[in-house]
C-alpha positions, 0 to 999 in steps of 0.5 A, a space after each residue: 417257807 421251811 420257817 414258815 415266816 407268814 405264820 409268826 407276827 414279829 418286830 421286824 421284816 422276815 426274809 429278803 430284806 435288801 436286794 442284790 444280785 439275782 444269782 447266789 453262789 456265795 453265803 455268809 451267815 452271822 447273828 447280826 448285819 453289823 458293818 463287821 459282818 458285811 465287811 467280812 461278806 465283801 472279803 469273801 466276795 458273797 452275794 448273800 448275807 443271812 443274819 438273825 437280826 437284820 434291819 427296819 425293826 418296829 420303833 426304828 427312825 424311818 430314815 437312812 442315816 449313820 450306821 444303817 446308812 453305812 451298812 446299807 451302802 455296803 450291801 448295795 454297793 457290792 450287790 449283797 442280798 441280806 436275808 434276815 430271820 429273827 423270831 422264826 429262827 427263835 422258835 422253829 420246832 427243829 432247827 430253833 434257837 430254843 429247841 436247840 438250846 433245850 437239846 444241848 441242855 438235856 431238857 426233856 418234855 419240851 413244850 412250846 407256848 404262844 407267849 405274849 401272842 407270838 407262836 411257841 416263843 416260850 419253852 417249858 420242859 424238864 431235866 432229868 436230874 434236879 439241880 441247885 442253882 450253882 449246879 444248873 449254872 455250872 452245867 449251863 457253863 459247861 455245855 454252852 462254853 460260857 458263864 452264865 449270870 445266875 440270879 438265885 431264888 434261894 436253894 429251891 431245887 430245880 428240876 422244871 424250866 422255862 426257857 426262851 433265847 434272845 431278849 426275853 427277860 419279860 417273860 419270866 412272869 409268863 414262865 412263873 404261871 407255868 409253875 417252873 422251877 427256873 427261867 432262862 433268857 438270852 438277855 436280862 435287864 434290872 427289873 428281871 431281878 426284882 421279878 
């Protein structure tokens, strides 16, 4: 209820994806329900695993083979519940990945837009100071502890910004329509550079 999963059109089911034991005392959390995380949950005797990236994505083959078979077997053999929250965890107004990234980077006046039919997927705001592309890259590096890939469009001063965590590279076109100076995405592809 807190993440309002019924109000979000997503690419996968949100909430309980694999049912395990009815009583939960120990929880393991991670980004993706990969085998390493599930093995950790077994080692920690977890009753539930909560992730951002679970299973059963649109476009996935409707068969249980290979990696999916192994992962499901681990969950079922150890009676572990799997809960996954994808876009609801990205867009939540208080604990969402977009909101927290904006807060961490010191972005002011954040507004969320209904990008590509998904509620509040694209955030737009502004910094309290003006950055060059190199200065913004350094600011992101210092704030997040990892160096970003910076694709500069010249010496344009950066004050306004749009961002979306995750694989949001195609939202760059929508970001441009809001007249921002820069765009941050969790992932980019070759076509993003040209856009």
